[in-house]
MISE-59893 format. One record per residue (C-alpha): x, y negated, z; residue in three letters. Coordinates in Angstrom, 2 decimals, always signed. Example, Ala and Ser with C-alpha at 12.3 -4.5 7.8 and 13.67 -1.06 7.14 Angstrom:
<pts>
<pt><u>+12.30</u><v>+4.50</v><w>+7.80</w><code>ala</code></pt>
<pt><u>+13.67</u><v>+1.06</v><w>+7.14</w><code>ser</code></pt>
</pts>
This chain:
<pts>
<pt><u>+59.74</u><v>-41.79</v><w>+112.88</w><code>unk</code></pt>
<pt><u>+60.80</u><v>-40.52</v><w>+109.44</w><code>unk</code></pt>
<pt><u>+64.17</u><v>-38.91</v><w>+108.95</w><code>unk</code></pt>
<pt><u>+67.00</u><v>-40.79</v><w>+107.18</w><code>unk</code></pt>
<pt><u>+67.68</u><v>-40.91</v><w>+104.26</w><code>unk</code></pt>
<pt><u>+64.16</u><v>-41.22</v><w>+102.89</w><code>unk</code></pt>
<pt><u>+62.40</u><v>-41.31</v><w>+99.50</w><code>unk</code></pt>
<pt><u>+60.75</u><v>-44.79</v><w>+99.26</w><code>unk</code></pt>
<pt><u>+57.00</u><v>-44.94</v><w>+98.28</w><code>unk</code></pt>
<pt><u>+56.46</u><v>-45.87</v><w>+94.72</w><code>unk</code></pt>
<pt><u>+55.29</u><v>-49.34</v><w>+95.50</w><code>unk</code></pt>
<pt><u>+58.69</u><v>-50.15</v><w>+97.04</w><code>unk</code></pt>
<pt><u>+60.54</u><v>-52.64</v><w>+94.71</w><code>unk</code></pt>
<pt><u>+62.22</u><v>-51.04</v><w>+91.76</w><code>unk</code></pt>
<pt><u>+65.24</u><v>-51.90</v><w>+89.81</w><code>unk</code></pt>
<pt><u>+64.10</u><v>-49.95</v><w>+86.68</w><code>unk</code></pt>
<pt><u>+61.81</u><v>-47.40</v><w>+85.40</w><code>unk</code></pt>
<pt><u>+62.98</u><v>-44.31</v><w>+83.27</w><code>unk</code></pt>
<pt><u>+60.49</u><v>-43.01</v><w>+80.87</w><code>unk</code></pt>
<pt><u>+60.95</u><v>-40.02</v><w>+78.58</w><code>unk</code></pt>
<pt><u>+60.18</u><v>-40.25</v><w>+74.84</w><code>unk</code></pt>
<pt><u>+58.62</u><v>-37.31</v><w>+73.10</w><code>unk</code></pt>
<pt><u>+60.92</u><v>-35.65</v><w>+70.48</w><code>unk</code></pt>
<pt><u>+59.92</u><v>-31.89</v><w>+70.24</w><code>unk</code></pt>
<pt><u>+57.16</u><v>-31.56</v><w>+67.69</w><code>unk</code></pt>
<pt><u>+56.37</u><v>-27.98</v><w>+68.71</w><code>unk</code></pt>
<pt><u>+55.44</u><v>-29.19</v><w>+72.18</w><code>unk</code></pt>
<pt><u>+52.76</u><v>-31.60</v><w>+71.18</w><code>unk</code></pt>
<pt><u>+50.18</u><v>-29.62</v><w>+69.24</w><code>unk</code></pt>
<pt><u>+50.26</u><v>-31.72</v><w>+66.15</w><code>unk</code></pt>
<pt><u>+49.95</u><v>-35.04</v><w>+67.98</w><code>unk</code></pt>
<pt><u>+53.62</u><v>-36.03</v><w>+68.55</w><code>unk</code></pt>
<pt><u>+53.21</u><v>-39.32</v><w>+66.57</w><code>unk</code></pt>
<pt><u>+50.36</u><v>-40.42</v><w>+68.74</w><code>unk</code></pt>
<pt><u>+52.11</u><v>-39.38</v><w>+71.91</w><code>unk</code></pt>
<pt><u>+55.13</u><v>-41.35</v><w>+70.90</w><code>unk</code></pt>
<pt><u>+52.85</u><v>-44.33</v><w>+70.26</w><code>unk</code></pt>
<pt><u>+51.28</u><v>-43.95</v><w>+73.55</w><code>unk</code></pt>
<pt><u>+54.44</u><v>-43.54</v><w>+75.54</w><code>unk</code></pt>
<pt><u>+55.73</u><v>-46.50</v><w>+73.55</w><code>unk</code></pt>
<pt><u>+52.77</u><v>-48.64</v><w>+74.66</w><code>unk</code></pt>
<pt><u>+53.40</u><v>-47.52</v><w>+78.34</w><code>unk</code></pt>
<pt><u>+57.23</u><v>-48.50</v><w>+78.06</w><code>unk</code></pt>
<pt><u>+56.24</u><v>-51.89</v><w>+76.37</w><code>unk</code></pt>
<pt><u>+53.56</u><v>-52.75</v><w>+79.03</w><code>unk</code></pt>
<pt><u>+56.01</u><v>-52.24</v><w>+81.94</w><code>unk</code></pt>
<pt><u>+58.85</u><v>-54.01</v><w>+80.09</w><code>unk</code></pt>
<pt><u>+56.78</u><v>-57.06</v><w>+79.13</w><code>unk</code></pt>
<pt><u>+55.73</u><v>-57.42</v><w>+82.73</w><code>unk</code></pt>
<pt><u>+59.40</u><v>-58.24</v><w>+83.47</w><code>unk</code></pt>
<pt><u>+60.60</u><v>-55.15</v><w>+84.77</w><code>unk</code></pt>
<pt><u>+63.60</u><v>-53.18</v><w>+83.20</w><code>unk</code></pt>
<pt><u>+62.66</u><v>-50.02</v><w>+81.33</w><code>unk</code></pt>
<pt><u>+65.21</u><v>-47.40</v><w>+80.29</w><code>unk</code></pt>
<pt><u>+63.40</u><v>-45.22</v><w>+77.57</w><code>unk</code></pt>
<pt><u>+65.22</u><v>-42.06</v><w>+77.36</w><code>unk</code></pt>
<pt><u>+65.52</u><v>-40.77</v><w>+73.72</w><code>unk</code></pt>
<pt><u>+67.08</u><v>-37.62</v><w>+72.42</w><code>unk</code></pt>
<pt><u>+69.20</u><v>-38.83</v><w>+69.32</w><code>unk</code></pt>
<pt><u>+69.63</u><v>-41.36</v><w>+66.62</w><code>unk</code></pt>
<pt><u>+66.29</u><v>-40.32</v><w>+64.95</w><code>unk</code></pt>
<pt><u>+64.19</u><v>-40.46</v><w>+67.92</w><code>unk</code></pt>
<pt><u>+65.78</u><v>-43.80</v><w>+68.97</w><code>unk</code></pt>
<pt><u>+64.90</u><v>-45.25</v><w>+65.65</w><code>unk</code></pt>
<pt><u>+61.32</u><v>-44.16</v><w>+66.00</w><code>unk</code></pt>
<pt><u>+61.20</u><v>-45.46</v><w>+69.53</w><code>unk</code></pt>
<pt><u>+62.62</u><v>-48.85</v><w>+68.58</w><code>unk</code></pt>
<pt><u>+59.87</u><v>-49.18</v><w>+65.97</w><code>unk</code></pt>
<pt><u>+57.24</u><v>-48.83</v><w>+68.60</w><code>unk</code></pt>
<pt><u>+58.53</u><v>-50.65</v><w>+71.71</w><code>unk</code></pt>
<pt><u>+58.96</u><v>-54.14</v><w>+72.85</w><code>unk</code></pt>
<pt><u>+62.48</u><v>-55.57</v><w>+72.34</w><code>unk</code></pt>
<pt><u>+62.64</u><v>-55.75</v><w>+76.09</w><code>unk</code></pt>
<pt><u>+62.87</u><v>-51.94</v><w>+76.40</w><code>unk</code></pt>
<pt><u>+66.26</u><v>-50.53</v><w>+76.67</w><code>unk</code></pt>
<pt><u>+66.97</u><v>-47.19</v><w>+74.88</w><code>unk</code></pt>
<pt><u>+69.06</u><v>-44.54</v><w>+76.68</w><code>unk</code></pt>
<pt><u>+70.25</u><v>-41.63</v><w>+74.49</w><code>unk</code></pt>
<pt><u>+70.43</u><v>-38.40</v><w>+76.69</w><code>unk</code></pt>
<pt><u>+70.27</u><v>-34.63</v><w>+76.31</w><code>unk</code></pt>
<pt><u>+66.90</u><v>-33.54</v><w>+77.63</w><code>unk</code></pt>
<pt><u>+64.16</u><v>-31.08</v><w>+76.72</w><code>unk</code></pt>
<pt><u>+60.73</u><v>-31.93</v><w>+77.82</w><code>unk</code></pt>
<pt><u>+59.76</u><v>-35.69</v><w>+78.69</w><code>unk</code></pt>
<pt><u>+58.62</u><v>-35.09</v><w>+82.26</w><code>unk</code></pt>
<pt><u>+61.32</u><v>-37.03</v><w>+84.04</w><code>unk</code></pt>
<pt><u>+59.21</u><v>-37.06</v><w>+87.19</w><code>unk</code></pt>
<pt><u>+59.93</u><v>-33.39</v><w>+87.52</w><code>unk</code></pt>
<pt><u>+63.46</u><v>-33.11</v><w>+85.88</w><code>unk</code></pt>
<pt><u>+64.96</u><v>-36.49</v><w>+86.78</w><code>unk</code></pt>
<pt><u>+66.66</u><v>-37.45</v><w>+89.97</w><code>unk</code></pt>
<pt><u>+64.73</u><v>-38.44</v><w>+93.15</w><code>unk</code></pt>
<pt><u>+66.52</u><v>-41.48</v><w>+94.61</w><code>unk</code></pt>
<pt><u>+66.66</u><v>-41.82</v><w>+98.46</w><code>unk</code></pt>
<pt><u>+67.77</u><v>-44.73</v><w>+100.55</w><code>unk</code></pt>
<pt><u>+69.43</u><v>-44.52</v><w>+103.91</w><code>unk</code></pt>
<pt><u>+69.01</u><v>-46.84</v><w>+106.78</w><code>unk</code></pt>
<pt><u>+71.51</u><v>-49.32</v><w>+105.34</w><code>unk</code></pt>
<pt><u>+69.74</u><v>-49.46</v><w>+101.98</w><code>unk</code></pt>
<pt><u>+72.40</u><v>-47.27</v><w>+100.26</w><code>unk</code></pt>
<pt><u>+70.94</u><v>-45.10</v><w>+97.43</w><code>unk</code></pt>
<pt><u>+71.70</u><v>-41.54</v><w>+96.46</w><code>unk</code></pt>
<pt><u>+70.16</u><v>-38.98</v><w>+94.16</w><code>unk</code></pt>
<pt><u>+68.49</u><v>-35.75</v><w>+95.23</w><code>unk</code></pt>
<pt><u>+68.48</u><v>-33.02</v><w>+92.62</w><code>unk</code></pt>
<pt><u>+66.52</u><v>-29.88</v><w>+92.91</w><code>unk</code></pt>
<pt><u>+66.23</u><v>-26.52</v><w>+91.23</w><code>unk</code></pt>
<pt><u>+63.99</u><v>-26.59</v><w>+88.14</w><code>unk</code></pt>
<pt><u>+62.65</u><v>-23.33</v><w>+86.64</w><code>unk</code></pt>
<pt><u>+60.13</u><v>-24.71</v><w>+84.12</w><code>unk</code></pt>
<pt><u>+57.11</u><v>-24.91</v><w>+86.33</w><code>unk</code></pt>
<pt><u>+57.42</u><v>-21.31</v><w>+87.51</w><code>unk</code></pt>
<pt><u>+59.13</u><v>-19.97</v><w>+84.45</w><code>unk</code></pt>
<pt><u>+56.51</u><v>-21.29</v><w>+81.83</w><code>unk</code></pt>
<pt><u>+58.68</u><v>-23.75</v><w>+79.87</w><code>unk</code></pt>
<pt><u>+62.52</u><v>-24.25</v><w>+80.05</w><code>unk</code></pt>
<pt><u>+64.20</u><v>-26.25</v><w>+77.31</w><code>unk</code></pt>
<pt><u>+67.80</u><v>-27.21</v><w>+76.85</w><code>unk</code></pt>
<pt><u>+68.67</u><v>-30.24</v><w>+78.88</w><code>unk</code></pt>
<pt><u>+65.80</u><v>-29.77</v><w>+81.52</w><code>unk</code></pt>
<pt><u>+68.23</u><v>-28.50</v><w>+84.20</w><code>unk</code></pt>
<pt><u>+70.91</u><v>-31.13</v><w>+83.51</w><code>unk</code></pt>
<pt><u>+69.08</u><v>-34.40</v><w>+82.77</w><code>unk</code></pt>
<pt><u>+68.63</u><v>-35.16</v><w>+86.46</w><code>unk</code></pt>
<pt><u>+72.36</u><v>-35.01</v><w>+87.12</w><code>unk</code></pt>
<pt><u>+73.15</u><v>-37.01</v><w>+83.79</w><code>unk</code></pt>
<pt><u>+70.72</u><v>-39.80</v><w>+84.77</w><code>unk</code></pt>
<pt><u>+72.21</u><v>-39.86</v><w>+88.40</w><code>unk</code></pt>
<pt><u>+75.61</u><v>-40.29</v><w>+86.90</w><code>unk</code></pt>
<pt><u>+74.55</u><v>-42.93</v><w>+84.36</w><code>unk</code></pt>
<pt><u>+73.08</u><v>-44.93</v><w>+87.23</w><code>unk</code></pt>
<pt><u>+76.38</u><v>-44.61</v><w>+89.43</w><code>unk</code></pt>
<pt><u>+74.58</u><v>-42.55</v><w>+92.05</w><code>unk</code></pt>
<pt><u>+76.11</u><v>-39.93</v><w>+94.23</w><code>unk</code></pt>
<pt><u>+74.04</u><v>-36.70</v><w>+93.76</w><code>unk</code></pt>
<pt><u>+73.39</u><v>-33.67</v><w>+96.02</w><code>unk</code></pt>
<pt><u>+71.67</u><v>-30.57</v><w>+94.68</w><code>unk</code></pt>
<pt><u>+69.23</u><v>-28.84</v><w>+97.11</w><code>unk</code></pt>
<pt><u>+69.02</u><v>-25.17</v><w>+97.38</w><code>unk</code></pt>
<pt><u>+65.31</u><v>-24.80</v><w>+96.29</w><code>unk</code></pt>
<pt><u>+62.87</u><v>-25.46</v><w>+93.43</w><code>unk</code></pt>
<pt><u>+60.88</u><v>-28.76</v><w>+93.56</w><code>unk</code></pt>
<pt><u>+59.37</u><v>-30.98</v><w>+91.07</w><code>unk</code></pt>
<pt><u>+58.77</u><v>-34.78</v><w>+91.81</w><code>unk</code></pt>
<pt><u>+55.13</u><v>-34.60</v><w>+90.57</w><code>unk</code></pt>
<pt><u>+54.40</u><v>-32.08</v><w>+93.35</w><code>unk</code></pt>
<pt><u>+54.82</u><v>-34.61</v><w>+96.18</w><code>unk</code></pt>
<pt><u>+53.78</u><v>-38.29</v><w>+96.96</w><code>unk</code></pt>
<pt><u>+54.74</u><v>-40.13</v><w>+100.05</w><code>unk</code></pt>
<pt><u>+53.34</u><v>-43.10</v><w>+101.97</w><code>unk</code></pt>
<pt><u>+56.60</u><v>-44.68</v><w>+103.17</w><code>unk</code></pt>
<pt><u>+56.00</u><v>-43.63</v><w>+106.79</w><code>unk</code></pt>
<pt><u>+57.43</u><v>-40.03</v><w>+106.57</w><code>unk</code></pt>
<pt><u>+54.15</u><v>-38.47</v><w>+105.45</w><code>unk</code></pt>
<pt><u>+53.97</u><v>-36.63</v><w>+102.25</w><code>unk</code></pt>
<pt><u>+51.06</u><v>-34.95</v><w>+100.43</w><code>unk</code></pt>
<pt><u>+51.34</u><v>-31.80</v><w>+98.24</w><code>unk</code></pt>
<pt><u>+49.30</u><v>-28.88</v><w>+97.21</w><code>unk</code></pt>
<pt><u>+49.33</u><v>-25.34</v><w>+98.46</w><code>unk</code></pt>
<pt><u>+48.73</u><v>-24.15</v><w>+94.88</w><code>unk</code></pt>
<pt><u>+52.00</u><v>-25.51</v><w>+93.76</w><code>unk</code></pt>
<pt><u>+54.53</u><v>-25.63</v><w>+96.65</w><code>unk</code></pt>
<pt><u>+53.41</u><v>-22.25</v><w>+98.14</w><code>unk</code></pt>
<pt><u>+53.23</u><v>-20.59</v><w>+94.69</w><code>unk</code></pt>
<pt><u>+55.47</u><v>-17.55</v><w>+94.47</w><code>unk</code></pt>
<pt><u>+56.74</u><v>-18.55</v><w>+91.14</w><code>unk</code></pt>
<pt><u>+58.77</u><v>-21.52</v><w>+92.77</w><code>unk</code></pt>
<pt><u>+60.35</u><v>-20.47</v><w>+96.11</w><code>unk</code></pt>
<pt><u>+59.21</u><v>-16.89</v><w>+96.94</w><code>unk</code></pt>
<pt><u>+61.66</u><v>-16.63</v><w>+99.80</w><code>unk</code></pt>
<pt><u>+60.32</u><v>-19.71</v><w>+101.60</w><code>unk</code></pt>
<pt><u>+57.39</u><v>-19.85</v><w>+103.91</w><code>unk</code></pt>
<pt><u>+55.29</u><v>-23.00</v><w>+104.58</w><code>unk</code></pt>
<pt><u>+57.41</u><v>-23.85</v><w>+107.67</w><code>unk</code></pt>
<pt><u>+60.67</u><v>-23.50</v><w>+105.58</w><code>unk</code></pt>
<pt><u>+59.39</u><v>-25.88</v><w>+102.91</w><code>unk</code></pt>
<pt><u>+58.40</u><v>-28.39</v><w>+105.61</w><code>unk</code></pt>
<pt><u>+61.84</u><v>-28.26</v><w>+107.03</w><code>unk</code></pt>
<pt><u>+63.43</u><v>-28.86</v><w>+103.52</w><code>unk</code></pt>
<pt><u>+61.18</u><v>-31.74</v><w>+102.76</w><code>unk</code></pt>
<pt><u>+62.45</u><v>-33.41</v><w>+106.02</w><code>unk</code></pt>
<pt><u>+66.06</u><v>-32.50</v><w>+105.47</w><code>unk</code></pt>
<pt><u>+66.25</u><v>-33.58</v><w>+101.73</w><code>unk</code></pt>
<pt><u>+63.73</u><v>-36.37</v><w>+101.45</w><code>unk</code></pt>
<pt><u>+63.03</u><v>-37.73</v><w>+104.91</w><code>unk</code></pt>
<pt><u>+59.36</u><v>-36.37</v><w>+105.15</w><code>unk</code></pt>
<pt><u>+58.58</u><v>-35.27</v><w>+108.67</w><code>unk</code></pt>
<pt><u>+54.85</u><v>-34.76</v><w>+108.17</w><code>unk</code></pt>
<pt><u>+53.12</u><v>-32.83</v><w>+105.49</w><code>unk</code></pt>
<pt><u>+49.46</u><v>-33.02</v><w>+104.33</w><code>unk</code></pt>
<pt><u>+48.62</u><v>-29.89</v><w>+102.56</w><code>unk</code></pt>
<pt><u>+45.79</u><v>-30.05</v><w>+100.01</w><code>unk</code></pt>
<pt><u>+44.47</u><v>-26.95</v><w>+98.28</w><code>unk</code></pt>
<pt><u>+44.12</u><v>-26.51</v><w>+94.58</w><code>unk</code></pt>
<pt><u>+45.15</u><v>-28.91</v><w>+91.71</w><code>unk</code></pt>
<pt><u>+43.28</u><v>-29.47</v><w>+88.69</w><code>unk</code></pt>
<pt><u>+42.00</u><v>-26.77</v><w>+86.38</w><code>unk</code></pt>
<pt><u>+44.43</u><v>-25.77</v><w>+83.53</w><code>unk</code></pt>
<pt><u>+47.30</u><v>-27.91</v><w>+84.92</w><code>unk</code></pt>
<pt><u>+50.30</u><v>-26.01</v><w>+83.82</w><code>unk</code></pt>
<pt><u>+52.28</u><v>-27.35</v><w>+86.78</w><code>unk</code></pt>
<pt><u>+50.18</u><v>-25.23</v><w>+89.13</w><code>unk</code></pt>
<pt><u>+48.41</u><v>-28.15</v><w>+90.71</w><code>unk</code></pt>
<pt><u>+50.76</u><v>-31.15</v><w>+90.84</w><code>unk</code></pt>
<pt><u>+49.48</u><v>-33.57</v><w>+93.48</w><code>unk</code></pt>
<pt><u>+50.14</u><v>-36.65</v><w>+91.20</w><code>unk</code></pt>
<pt><u>+47.18</u><v>-35.36</v><w>+89.21</w><code>unk</code></pt>
<pt><u>+44.89</u><v>-35.00</v><w>+92.20</w><code>unk</code></pt>
<pt><u>+45.65</u><v>-37.53</v><w>+95.07</w><code>unk</code></pt>
<pt><u>+47.88</u><v>-40.44</v><w>+95.44</w><code>unk</code></pt>
<pt><u>+48.87</u><v>-42.75</v><w>+98.33</w><code>unk</code></pt>
<pt><u>+48.13</u><v>-46.38</v><w>+97.53</w><code>unk</code></pt>
<pt><u>+49.32</u><v>-47.76</v><w>+100.94</w><code>unk</code></pt>
<pt><u>+50.48</u><v>-46.18</v><w>+104.22</w><code>unk</code></pt>
<pt><u>+47.85</u><v>-43.90</v><w>+105.48</w><code>unk</code></pt>
<pt><u>+45.48</u><v>-44.59</v><w>+102.46</w><code>unk</code></pt>
<pt><u>+44.86</u><v>-41.84</v><w>+99.92</w><code>unk</code></pt>
<pt><u>+43.13</u><v>-42.27</v><w>+96.63</w><code>unk</code></pt>
<pt><u>+41.16</u><v>-39.15</v><w>+95.55</w><code>unk</code></pt>
<pt><u>+38.92</u><v>-38.81</v><w>+92.56</w><code>unk</code></pt>
<pt><u>+35.09</u><v>-38.68</v><w>+92.95</w><code>unk</code></pt>
<pt><u>+33.19</u><v>-36.16</v><w>+90.69</w><code>unk</code></pt>
<pt><u>+31.51</u><v>-38.02</v><w>+87.84</w><code>unk</code></pt>
<pt><u>+28.42</u><v>-36.24</v><w>+86.37</w><code>unk</code></pt>
<pt><u>+26.87</u><v>-32.97</v><w>+87.26</w><code>unk</code></pt>
<pt><u>+29.09</u><v>-31.11</v><w>+84.99</w><code>unk</code></pt>
<pt><u>+32.37</u><v>-32.34</v><w>+86.36</w><code>unk</code></pt>
<pt><u>+34.59</u><v>-29.18</v><w>+86.45</w><code>unk</code></pt>
<pt><u>+36.80</u><v>-30.43</v><w>+89.38</w><code>unk</code></pt>
<pt><u>+34.06</u><v>-31.52</v><w>+91.75</w><code>unk</code></pt>
<pt><u>+34.76</u><v>-28.93</v><w>+94.32</w><code>unk</code></pt>
<pt><u>+38.62</u><v>-29.45</v><w>+94.09</w><code>unk</code></pt>
<pt><u>+38.03</u><v>-33.20</v><w>+94.70</w><code>unk</code></pt>
<pt><u>+35.69</u><v>-32.67</v><w>+97.52</w><code>unk</code></pt>
<pt><u>+38.13</u><v>-30.23</v><w>+99.19</w><code>unk</code></pt>
<pt><u>+40.99</u><v>-32.69</v><w>+98.83</w><code>unk</code></pt>
<pt><u>+39.07</u><v>-35.55</v><w>+100.39</w><code>unk</code></pt>
<pt><u>+37.89</u><v>-33.49</v><w>+103.28</w><code>unk</code></pt>
<pt><u>+41.33</u><v>-32.34</v><w>+104.11</w><code>unk</code></pt>
<pt><u>+42.65</u><v>-35.79</v><w>+103.97</w><code>unk</code></pt>
<pt><u>+39.95</u><v>-37.29</v><w>+106.07</w><code>unk</code></pt>
<pt><u>+40.41</u><v>-34.33</v><w>+108.70</w><code>unk</code></pt>
<pt><u>+44.09</u><v>-35.29</v><w>+108.82</w><code>unk</code></pt>
<pt><u>+43.08</u><v>-38.87</v><w>+109.78</w><code>unk</code></pt>
<pt><u>+43.76</u><v>-40.73</v><w>+106.44</w><code>unk</code></pt>
<pt><u>+41.62</u><v>-43.32</v><w>+104.90</w><code>unk</code></pt>
<pt><u>+40.29</u><v>-41.92</v><w>+101.69</w><code>unk</code></pt>
<pt><u>+39.46</u><v>-44.10</v><w>+98.79</w><code>unk</code></pt>
<pt><u>+37.24</u><v>-42.50</v><w>+96.12</w><code>unk</code></pt>
<pt><u>+38.16</u><v>-43.38</v><w>+92.44</w><code>unk</code></pt>
<pt><u>+35.60</u><v>-42.35</v><w>+89.74</w><code>unk</code></pt>
<pt><u>+36.95</u><v>-39.30</v><w>+87.75</w><code>unk</code></pt>
<pt><u>+36.96</u><v>-39.20</v><w>+83.96</w><code>unk</code></pt>
<pt><u>+34.30</u><v>-36.48</v><w>+84.13</w><code>unk</code></pt>
<pt><u>+34.34</u><v>-33.41</v><w>+81.97</w><code>unk</code></pt>
<pt><u>+37.13</u><v>-33.82</v><w>+79.20</w><code>unk</code></pt>
<pt><u>+37.32</u><v>-30.85</v><w>+76.78</w><code>unk</code></pt>
<pt><u>+39.42</u><v>-30.12</v><w>+73.67</w><code>unk</code></pt>
<pt><u>+38.33</u><v>-27.24</v><w>+71.53</w><code>unk</code></pt>
<pt><u>+35.97</u><v>-26.05</v><w>+74.31</w><code>unk</code></pt>
<pt><u>+38.83</u><v>-25.91</v><w>+76.94</w><code>unk</code></pt>
<pt><u>+38.58</u><v>-28.12</v><w>+80.11</w><code>unk</code></pt>
<pt><u>+41.57</u><v>-30.51</v><w>+80.37</w><code>unk</code></pt>
<pt><u>+43.27</u><v>-31.75</v><w>+83.54</w><code>unk</code></pt>
<pt><u>+42.56</u><v>-35.42</v><w>+82.69</w><code>unk</code></pt>
<pt><u>+43.00</u><v>-37.66</v><w>+85.65</w><code>unk</code></pt>
<pt><u>+43.27</u><v>-41.31</v><w>+86.40</w><code>unk</code></pt>
<pt><u>+45.44</u><v>-40.33</v><w>+89.45</w><code>unk</code></pt>
<pt><u>+48.47</u><v>-40.06</v><w>+87.05</w><code>unk</code></pt>
<pt><u>+48.87</u><v>-43.77</v><w>+87.25</w><code>unk</code></pt>
<pt><u>+52.27</u><v>-45.52</v><w>+87.52</w><code>unk</code></pt>
<pt><u>+52.92</u><v>-48.16</v><w>+90.10</w><code>unk</code></pt>
<pt><u>+55.56</u><v>-50.66</v><w>+88.77</w><code>unk</code></pt>
<pt><u>+56.70</u><v>-53.90</v><w>+90.28</w><code>unk</code></pt>
<pt><u>+54.04</u><v>-56.09</v><w>+88.63</w><code>unk</code></pt>
<pt><u>+51.73</u><v>-53.65</v><w>+86.94</w><code>unk</code></pt>
<pt><u>+49.91</u><v>-50.42</v><w>+87.45</w><code>unk</code></pt>
<pt><u>+49.48</u><v>-48.40</v><w>+84.35</w><code>unk</code></pt>
<pt><u>+46.39</u><v>-46.07</v><w>+84.34</w><code>unk</code></pt>
<pt><u>+45.95</u><v>-43.33</v><w>+81.70</w><code>unk</code></pt>
<pt><u>+42.45</u><v>-43.33</v><w>+80.01</w><code>unk</code></pt>
<pt><u>+40.98</u><v>-40.75</v><w>+77.77</w><code>unk</code></pt>
<pt><u>+38.15</u><v>-42.14</v><w>+75.77</w><code>unk</code></pt>
<pt><u>+35.74</u><v>-41.23</v><w>+78.56</w><code>unk</code></pt>
<pt><u>+32.72</u><v>-43.39</v><w>+79.28</w><code>unk</code></pt>
<pt><u>+34.03</u><v>-43.60</v><w>+82.87</w><code>unk</code></pt>
<pt><u>+37.48</u><v>-45.21</v><w>+81.79</w><code>unk</code></pt>
<pt><u>+36.60</u><v>-48.71</v><w>+82.68</w><code>unk</code></pt>
<pt><u>+35.24</u><v>-47.74</v><w>+86.08</w><code>unk</code></pt>
<pt><u>+38.38</u><v>-45.77</v><w>+86.87</w><code>unk</code></pt>
<pt><u>+40.66</u><v>-48.51</v><w>+85.90</w><code>unk</code></pt>
<pt><u>+38.55</u><v>-51.22</v><w>+87.90</w><code>unk</code></pt>
<pt><u>+38.61</u><v>-48.96</v><w>+90.96</w><code>unk</code></pt>
<pt><u>+42.34</u><v>-48.62</v><w>+90.84</w><code>unk</code></pt>
<pt><u>+42.81</u><v>-52.27</v><w>+90.07</w><code>unk</code></pt>
<pt><u>+41.00</u><v>-52.99</v><w>+93.39</w><code>unk</code></pt>
<pt><u>+43.72</u><v>-51.01</v><w>+95.22</w><code>unk</code></pt>
<pt><u>+46.45</u><v>-53.19</v><w>+93.90</w><code>unk</code></pt>
<pt><u>+45.32</u><v>-56.80</v><w>+93.97</w><code>unk</code></pt>
<pt><u>+48.78</u><v>-58.20</v><w>+93.77</w><code>unk</code></pt>
<pt><u>+49.55</u><v>-56.35</v><w>+90.42</w><code>unk</code></pt>
<pt><u>+47.98</u><v>-56.29</v><w>+87.01</w><code>unk</code></pt>
<pt><u>+46.23</u><v>-53.14</v><w>+86.19</w><code>unk</code></pt>
<pt><u>+46.25</u><v>-51.87</v><w>+82.63</w><code>unk</code></pt>
<pt><u>+44.45</u><v>-48.86</v><w>+81.07</w><code>unk</code></pt>
<pt><u>+46.27</u><v>-47.23</v><w>+78.18</w><code>unk</code></pt>
<pt><u>+45.05</u><v>-44.39</v><w>+76.03</w><code>unk</code></pt>
<pt><u>+46.89</u><v>-41.15</v><w>+76.99</w><code>unk</code></pt>
<pt><u>+44.94</u><v>-38.27</v><w>+75.39</w><code>unk</code></pt>
<pt><u>+47.81</u><v>-37.34</v><w>+73.08</w><code>unk</code></pt>
<pt><u>+50.35</u><v>-37.44</v><w>+76.02</w><code>unk</code></pt>
<pt><u>+47.78</u><v>-35.15</v><w>+77.94</w><code>unk</code></pt>
<pt><u>+47.93</u><v>-32.78</v><w>+74.97</w><code>unk</code></pt>
<pt><u>+51.76</u><v>-32.25</v><w>+75.72</w><code>unk</code></pt>
<pt><u>+50.88</u><v>-31.27</v><w>+79.35</w><code>unk</code></pt>
<pt><u>+51.31</u><v>-34.40</v><w>+81.43</w><code>unk</code></pt>
<pt><u>+50.63</u><v>-38.13</v><w>+81.73</w><code>unk</code></pt>
<pt><u>+52.43</u><v>-41.47</v><w>+82.26</w><code>unk</code></pt>
<pt><u>+53.35</u><v>-40.63</v><w>+85.77</w><code>unk</code></pt>
<pt><u>+54.68</u><v>-37.40</v><w>+84.72</w><code>unk</code></pt>
<pt><u>+56.92</u><v>-38.91</v><w>+82.14</w><code>unk</code></pt>
<pt><u>+58.51</u><v>-41.48</v><w>+84.37</w><code>unk</code></pt>
<pt><u>+60.71</u><v>-41.91</v><w>+87.35</w><code>unk</code></pt>
<pt><u>+61.54</u><v>-45.08</v><w>+89.23</w><code>unk</code></pt>
<pt><u>+64.81</u><v>-46.46</v><w>+90.48</w><code>unk</code></pt>
<pt><u>+64.29</u><v>-47.98</v><w>+93.93</w><code>unk</code></pt>
<pt><u>+65.77</u><v>-51.43</v><w>+94.35</w><code>unk</code></pt>
<pt><u>+69.27</u><v>-51.61</v><w>+95.96</w><code>unk</code></pt>
</pts>
């Protein structure tokens, strides 16, 4: 039995989806305009499916830019924030046995001291307050992209991230498991090993393996002899099978490089909304196969592949930029 209150799985009905909108040009390697367009297409696709979307924008100028890109069904929400990765800086919303919602806020140290911008440590509380949620701040560092739950009390994460000394050096594995149970209702933990190469989050699991149903975990399958993540995928799948899970293989994008540097491109950074699943694609010859494989996992939802190469240049993907509000 899982411990209450609990963090619902992403396929649980949602009242709305928060999405962060890029606004700091220095963070986007000269591609901020395309990143804004790609985030705008993501927000519009969810909103046009009939689900409420709150696109978080920084000021009047970014609001005007966003409004020029998105569907009229998208609501703009002006907030003070730094980076757009609301999966990591936004609130995690739990529900108790009666269905009441509350926000869980965690320490944020810029993914181990790499990047901390004004607003990153306050946007979680600000979004919780704007949603009328009581908020509790935990006494340890955690990013939402580091965990993924299946709704039964089971959570998957990576050793590379959660056990990294740049997050909680005073906490051992057992301490982290106790805190996952206490704060988010996860009473069982599947520990995977490494995350993707050159992922500045130190191996967030939402770029490696995702639950698609209770006890069912999607993991990439290496595509091509030169896939740089082949061993990482194989290790993750083996650990999941050894744990007793059903593992579903999804073709990877294969080797994606920019200026000779391997990129952490992954179809696993998909977003499950009420009526649609949004899959990032990268101009790879394997994009169509990846989207089709994920579509087969969600027969009750439309599955849409959207270009996300510019979003990836900023260090993340569609899932990283969003955070759902579970239905009340």
